Structure formats: structure tokens, C-alpha cells
BALOBA-1460 file (C-alpha; in Angstrom, 3 decimals):
// residues 195
<rec num="1" residu="m" x="99.660" y="146.308" z="-43.248"/>
<rec num="2" residu="s" x="100.201" y="150.042" z="-43.125"/>
<rec num="3" residu="y" x="100.798" y="152.223" z="-40.130"/>
<rec num="4" residu="v" x="100.967" y="156.003" z="-40.247"/>
<rec num="5" residu="p" x="101.589" y="157.316" z="-36.715"/>
<rec num="6" residu="e" x="102.439" y="160.834" z="-37.853"/>
<rec num="7" residu="r" x="99.052" y="161.277" z="-39.466"/>
<rec num="8" residu="q" x="97.130" y="159.919" z="-36.483"/>
<rec num="9" residu="g" x="99.130" y="162.153" z="-34.166"/>
<rec num="10" residu="s" x="98.508" y="165.238" z="-36.276"/>
<rec num="11" residu="e" x="94.793" y="164.418" z="-36.540"/>
<rec num="12" residu="g" x="94.583" y="164.112" z="-32.751"/>
<rec num="13" residu="l" x="96.454" y="167.374" z="-32.333"/>
<rec num="14" residu="a" x="94.143" y="169.089" z="-34.823"/>
<rec num="15" residu="k" x="91.098" y="167.768" z="-32.952"/>
<rec num="16" residu="h" x="92.414" y="169.184" z="-29.656"/>
<rec num="17" residu="g" x="93.236" y="172.469" z="-31.378"/>
<rec num="18" residu="v" x="89.697" y="172.777" z="-32.730"/>
<rec num="19" residu="r" x="88.270" y="172.010" z="-29.274"/>
<rec num="20" residu="a" x="90.515" y="174.616" z="-27.661"/>
<rec num="21" residu="l" x="89.578" y="177.226" z="-30.252"/>
<rec num="22" residu="s" x="85.860" y="176.421" z="-29.910"/>
<rec num="23" residu="s" x="86.156" y="176.686" z="-26.126"/>
<rec num="24" residu="a" x="87.942" y="180.024" z="-26.339"/>
<rec num="25" residu="v" x="85.370" y="181.431" z="-28.761"/>
<rec num="26" residu="l" x="82.420" y="180.253" z="-26.660"/>
<rec num="27" residu="i" x="83.778" y="181.514" z="-23.333"/>
<rec num="28" residu="g" x="84.974" y="184.766" z="-24.924"/>
<rec num="29" residu="t" x="81.574" y="185.346" z="-26.523"/>
<rec num="30" residu="v" x="79.659" y="184.700" z="-23.297"/>
<rec num="31" residu="t" x="82.025" y="187.037" z="-21.431"/>
<rec num="32" residu="a" x="81.533" y="189.746" z="-24.061"/>
<rec num="33" residu="v" x="77.747" y="189.333" z="-23.784"/>
<rec num="34" residu="m" x="77.956" y="189.763" z="-20.003"/>
<rec num="35" residu="w" x="79.935" y="192.997" z="-20.474"/>
<rec num="36" residu="v" x="77.413" y="194.296" z="-23.018"/>
<rec num="37" residu="l" x="74.541" y="193.425" z="-20.655"/>
<rec num="38" residu="e" x="76.252" y="195.288" z="-17.807"/>
<rec num="39" residu="a" x="76.805" y="198.328" z="-20.051"/>
<rec num="40" residu="v" x="73.098" y="198.280" z="-20.969"/>
<rec num="41" residu="d" x="72.203" y="197.834" z="-17.292"/>
<rec num="42" residu="y" x="74.399" y="200.812" z="-16.371"/>
<rec num="43" residu="a" x="72.804" y="202.961" z="-19.086"/>
<rec num="44" residu="m" x="69.340" y="201.954" z="-17.820"/>
<rec num="45" residu="n" x="70.097" y="202.658" z="-14.128"/>
<rec num="46" residu="g" x="70.141" y="199.004" z="-13.061"/>
<rec num="47" residu="w" x="66.947" y="197.975" z="-14.847"/>
<rec num="48" residu="l" x="68.356" y="194.546" z="-15.837"/>
<rec num="49" residu="d" x="69.101" y="193.670" z="-12.208"/>
<rec num="50" residu="r" x="65.471" y="192.662" z="-11.886"/>
<rec num="51" residu="f" x="66.383" y="189.525" z="-13.858"/>
<rec num="52" residu="g" x="68.255" y="188.217" z="-10.827"/>
<rec num="53" residu="i" x="66.813" y="185.424" z="-8.714"/>
<rec num="54" residu="q" x="64.040" y="186.696" z="-6.429"/>
<rec num="55" residu="p" x="63.760" y="184.100" z="-3.658"/>
<rec num="56" residu="r" x="60.565" y="182.070" z="-3.454"/>
<rec num="57" residu="n" x="58.765" y="184.234" z="-6.016"/>
<rec num="58" residu="v" x="57.198" y="181.758" z="-8.442"/>
<rec num="59" residu="n" x="56.790" y="184.390" z="-11.153"/>
<rec num="60" residu="d" x="60.547" y="185.034" z="-11.117"/>
<rec num="61" residu="l" x="61.542" y="181.356" z="-11.209"/>
<rec num="62" residu="p" x="62.565" y="181.565" z="-14.914"/>
<rec num="63" residu="d" x="65.165" y="184.161" z="-13.871"/>
<rec num="64" residu="i" x="67.407" y="181.338" z="-12.640"/>
<rec num="65" residu="f" x="68.447" y="181.155" z="-16.323"/>
<rec num="66" residu="t" x="69.264" y="184.871" z="-16.644"/>
<rec num="67" residu="a" x="70.790" y="185.627" z="-13.224"/>
<rec num="68" residu="p" x="74.224" y="184.033" z="-13.900"/>
<rec num="69" residu="f" x="74.777" y="186.456" z="-16.787"/>
<rec num="70" residu="m" x="73.790" y="189.645" z="-14.919"/>
<rec num="71" residu="h" x="75.955" y="191.530" z="-12.427"/>
<rec num="72" residu="g" x="75.515" y="194.157" z="-9.735"/>
<rec num="73" residu="g" x="77.863" y="196.673" z="-11.338"/>
<rec num="74" residu="f" x="81.153" y="196.725" z="-13.212"/>
<rec num="75" residu="g" x="83.178" y="195.958" z="-10.069"/>
<rec num="76" residu="h" x="81.213" y="192.746" z="-9.594"/>
<rec num="77" residu="l" x="81.671" y="191.819" z="-13.252"/>
<rec num="78" residu="m" x="85.414" y="192.605" z="-13.206"/>
<rec num="79" residu="a" x="85.910" y="190.377" z="-10.160"/>
<rec num="80" residu="n" x="84.176" y="187.502" z="-11.962"/>
<rec num="81" residu="t" x="85.650" y="187.901" z="-15.448"/>
<rec num="82" residu="v" x="89.105" y="186.330" z="-15.023"/>
<rec num="83" residu="p" x="87.988" y="183.198" z="-13.116"/>
<rec num="84" residu="f" x="85.068" y="182.818" z="-15.540"/>
<rec num="85" residu="l" x="87.430" y="182.937" z="-18.526"/>
<rec num="86" residu="i" x="90.039" y="180.572" z="-17.069"/>
<rec num="87" residu="l" x="87.817" y="177.976" z="-15.394"/>
<rec num="88" residu="g" x="85.245" y="178.154" z="-18.189"/>
<rec num="89" residu="f" x="87.873" y="177.572" z="-20.867"/>
<rec num="90" residu="i" x="89.349" y="174.579" z="-19.044"/>
<rec num="91" residu="a" x="85.889" y="173.104" z="-18.420"/>
<rec num="92" residu="a" x="84.839" y="173.596" z="-22.047"/>
<rec num="93" residu="a" x="88.029" y="172.151" z="-23.533"/>
<rec num="94" residu="r" x="86.729" y="168.580" z="-23.130"/>
<rec num="95" residu="g" x="83.889" y="169.306" z="-25.543"/>
<rec num="96" residu="i" x="81.238" y="171.974" z="-26.058"/>
<rec num="97" residu="a" x="78.212" y="169.652" z="-25.797"/>
<rec num="98" residu="k" x="79.368" y="168.253" z="-22.443"/>
<rec num="99" residu="f" x="80.208" y="171.773" z="-21.252"/>
<rec num="100" residu="l" x="76.753" y="173.095" z="-22.164"/>
<rec num="101" residu="a" x="75.058" y="170.142" z="-20.424"/>
<rec num="102" residu="m" x="77.166" y="170.728" z="-17.308"/>
<rec num="103" residu="s" x="76.426" y="174.469" z="-17.374"/>
<rec num="104" residu="l" x="72.693" y="173.763" z="-17.562"/>
<rec num="105" residu="i" x="72.958" y="171.454" z="-14.527"/>
<rec num="106" residu="v" x="74.874" y="174.151" z="-12.628"/>
<rec num="107" residu="i" x="72.376" y="176.865" z="-13.557"/>
<rec num="108" residu="v" x="69.375" y="174.761" z="-12.495"/>
<rec num="109" residu="v" x="70.887" y="173.373" z="-9.270"/>
<rec num="110" residu="g" x="72.535" y="176.684" z="-8.342"/>
<rec num="111" residu="g" x="69.491" y="178.734" z="-9.269"/>
<rec num="112" residu="l" x="67.007" y="176.548" z="-7.423"/>
<rec num="113" residu="g" x="69.279" y="176.425" z="-4.377"/>
<rec num="114" residu="v" x="69.385" y="180.230" z="-4.303"/>
<rec num="115" residu="w" x="65.659" y="180.480" z="-4.993"/>
<rec num="116" residu="f" x="64.842" y="178.260" z="-1.999"/>
<rec num="117" residu="t" x="67.407" y="179.539" z="0.518"/>
<rec num="118" residu="s" x="68.382" y="183.146" z="-0.230"/>
<rec num="119" residu="s" x="66.788" y="186.251" z="1.232"/>
<rec num="120" residu="a" x="67.797" y="188.784" z="-1.455"/>
<rec num="121" residu="n" x="67.873" y="189.334" z="-5.214"/>
<rec num="122" residu="t" x="70.860" y="187.302" z="-6.435"/>
<rec num="123" residu="l" x="72.768" y="187.670" z="-9.671"/>
<rec num="124" residu="g" x="76.245" y="187.110" z="-11.057"/>
<rec num="125" residu="s" x="78.367" y="184.522" z="-12.803"/>
<rec num="126" residu="s" x="79.679" y="183.246" z="-9.452"/>
<rec num="127" residu="i" x="77.108" y="180.461" z="-9.707"/>
<rec num="128" residu="l" x="78.794" y="179.300" z="-12.917"/>
<rec num="129" residu="i" x="82.350" y="179.943" z="-11.675"/>
<rec num="130" residu="f" x="81.821" y="177.788" z="-8.599"/>
<rec num="131" residu="g" x="80.094" y="175.259" z="-10.850"/>
<rec num="132" residu="f" x="83.109" y="175.138" z="-13.181"/>
<rec num="133" residu="f" x="85.359" y="174.671" z="-10.144"/>
<rec num="134" residu="g" x="83.197" y="171.825" z="-8.797"/>
<rec num="135" residu="y" x="83.019" y="170.213" z="-12.228"/>
<rec num="136" residu="l" x="86.789" y="170.252" z="-12.769"/>
<rec num="137" residu="v" x="87.529" y="168.891" z="-9.297"/>
<rec num="138" residu="g" x="84.712" y="166.353" z="-9.594"/>
<rec num="139" residu="r" x="86.021" y="165.204" z="-12.961"/>
<rec num="140" residu="g" x="89.373" y="164.455" z="-11.351"/>
<rec num="141" residu="i" x="87.661" y="162.425" z="-8.630"/>
<rec num="142" residu="f" x="85.115" y="160.545" z="-10.729"/>
<rec num="143" residu="e" x="87.010" y="159.975" z="-13.978"/>
<rec num="144" residu="r" x="90.329" y="159.074" z="-12.333"/>
<rec num="145" residu="r" x="92.308" y="159.886" z="-15.446"/>
<rec num="146" residu="l" x="95.773" y="161.303" z="-14.883"/>
<rec num="147" residu="l" x="95.048" y="164.469" z="-16.891"/>
<rec num="148" residu="d" x="91.791" y="165.151" z="-15.002"/>
<rec num="149" residu="i" x="93.471" y="164.528" z="-11.649"/>
<rec num="150" residu="g" x="96.261" y="166.931" z="-12.598"/>
<rec num="151" residu="i" x="93.758" y="169.588" z="-13.678"/>
<rec num="152" residu="a" x="91.793" y="169.137" z="-10.433"/>
<rec num="153" residu="i" x="94.955" y="169.555" z="-8.355"/>
<rec num="154" residu="a" x="95.993" y="172.665" z="-10.308"/>
<rec num="155" residu="v" x="92.516" y="174.205" z="-10.007"/>
<rec num="156" residu="v" x="92.465" y="173.616" z="-6.238"/>
<rec num="157" residu="a" x="96.003" y="175.008" z="-5.911"/>
<rec num="158" residu="v" x="95.124" y="178.203" z="-7.789"/>
<rec num="159" residu="y" x="91.472" y="178.741" z="-6.845"/>
<rec num="160" residu="g" x="91.029" y="176.669" z="-3.680"/>
<rec num="161" residu="t" x="90.668" y="179.712" z="-1.438"/>
<rec num="162" residu="m" x="87.458" y="180.620" z="-3.223"/>
<rec num="163" residu="l" x="85.841" y="177.776" z="-1.264"/>
<rec num="164" residu="l" x="85.700" y="180.223" z="1.631"/>
<rec num="165" residu="g" x="82.933" y="181.876" z="-0.407"/>
<rec num="166" residu="v" x="80.506" y="179.088" z="0.524"/>
<rec num="167" residu="i" x="80.648" y="180.150" z="4.176"/>
<rec num="168" residu="p" x="77.831" y="182.501" z="5.214"/>
<rec num="169" residu="g" x="78.737" y="185.846" z="6.662"/>
<rec num="170" residu="e" x="79.982" y="188.459" z="4.202"/>
<rec num="171" residu="p" x="77.197" y="190.981" z="3.464"/>
<rec num="172" residu="g" x="76.282" y="191.342" z="-0.197"/>
<rec num="173" residu="i" x="77.904" y="188.015" z="-1.155"/>
<rec num="174" residu="s" x="75.591" y="185.153" z="-2.091"/>
<rec num="175" residu="w" x="77.160" y="182.194" z="-0.311"/>
<rec num="176" residu="q" x="74.064" y="180.273" z="-1.468"/>
<rec num="177" residu="g" x="74.941" y="180.891" z="-5.123"/>
<rec num="178" residu="h" x="78.506" y="179.784" z="-4.459"/>
<rec num="179" residu="l" x="77.505" y="176.673" z="-2.509"/>
<rec num="180" residu="f" x="74.763" y="175.469" z="-4.842"/>
<rec num="181" residu="g" x="76.790" y="176.332" z="-7.952"/>
<rec num="182" residu="l" x="79.604" y="174.171" z="-6.537"/>
<rec num="183" residu="i" x="77.159" y="171.336" z="-5.822"/>
<rec num="184" residu="g" x="75.783" y="171.667" z="-9.362"/>
<rec num="185" residu="g" x="79.296" y="171.382" z="-10.804"/>
<rec num="186" residu="v" x="80.075" y="168.242" z="-8.809"/>
<rec num="187" residu="l" x="76.734" y="166.735" z="-9.864"/>
<rec num="188" residu="g" x="77.534" y="167.652" z="-13.481"/>
<rec num="189" residu="a" x="80.867" y="165.833" z="-13.203"/>
<rec num="190" residu="w" x="79.083" y="162.778" z="-11.795"/>
<rec num="191" residu="f" x="76.295" y="162.648" z="-14.367"/>
<rec num="192" residu="l" x="78.563" y="163.389" z="-17.341"/>
<rec num="193" residu="r" x="81.444" y="161.094" z="-16.349"/>
<rec num="194" residu="r" x="82.688" y="158.515" z="-18.816"/>
<rec num="195" residu="s" x="81.051" y="155.151" z="-18.353"/>
């Protein structure tokens, strides 16, 4: 009987390292694409903003897939970049396939929620950011693993005040995108939980 704990430990560490690197590359690439899109939008006098979610316009329904990657100016994008990078990286670190499935759930639930309830063109990665938040907190609740619970507590401690963004009232802020993105993230955590 042979037992090589050092090798198993190093293989596990290498696996986590590859996941972390893959997560960083994916989130970094998506962030870079959003910055390029905003630069193009700026150069074209806001032409890309039309790919936001136009409420209850059936012809614009496919824009629920483009809206989370568009922004209403560089200020909007700058405000979203850091939470997108941090929460996105943490959410993706469990595995890219699960992260992509969760992101699709967030985009569909968040986008449809905005499409049905909003009164204005809506765009921005806030839908995804609130979805990442909901997913990480939901994972702590549904998976009940010590690491996931710890991550959920840390995420709430650092970003918990953003939950105020689901309350209607501030002009120009899509509370609907925040609320339905959050719901999409929690649903993603439920559907993608370990059996």
C-alpha cells in the first residue's frame, strides 16, 4: 500500500491555482471588453446605448443579453468595475462552467425583470454585480459548507450596503436591475448547488 500525501496536496493546490487563474483571466477579459465597448460608445456619441433593455418592447427583448455589458458613460462603468472584478472573481473561482451557467440565469432573470417592470432604457453591469452578490450569499445558505458560509459573511460585510440599491427612489438608478439581478443570483445558487 502506498500513500503520497504531498503529491495529492500539490495536485489539489495546482487545480485551485488553475481555477483562480482562469477566473482572473475571464473576469479581466470581460471587464476589458466593457471598457472597449464604452470607448466605442463614447466615440459614437452614445450609439451603443440603444442595446440597453427597452421595457416591454418585444423587438428589443434580445437586448437583455447585451445590456449588462453596456454602460451610460465612463462614470457609470468606473463605479461598476471594482465590484464586478472582485465579486466576479470570487464567484468564478468555483469553476468557469458553473459561473457561466449562473451568469446566464442572472442575465435572463434580471433582464426579464427589468423588461417587465422598468420605465426607462436600462443598461450596466449592476445586474451581474447584484447577481454575483446573490449567488455568493445564496451559496453560503444552500451549500452550508464552511468556506461558502465564510465567503457569504465576508461579502455581506464588505458589500452589504449595496442592498440599499434594490429600494426604489434614486433617479437614474435601476433598482429593478439590482433587485432582479439579486434574485437571479440567489436562484443560480439554488439551481447549481451541490446535490
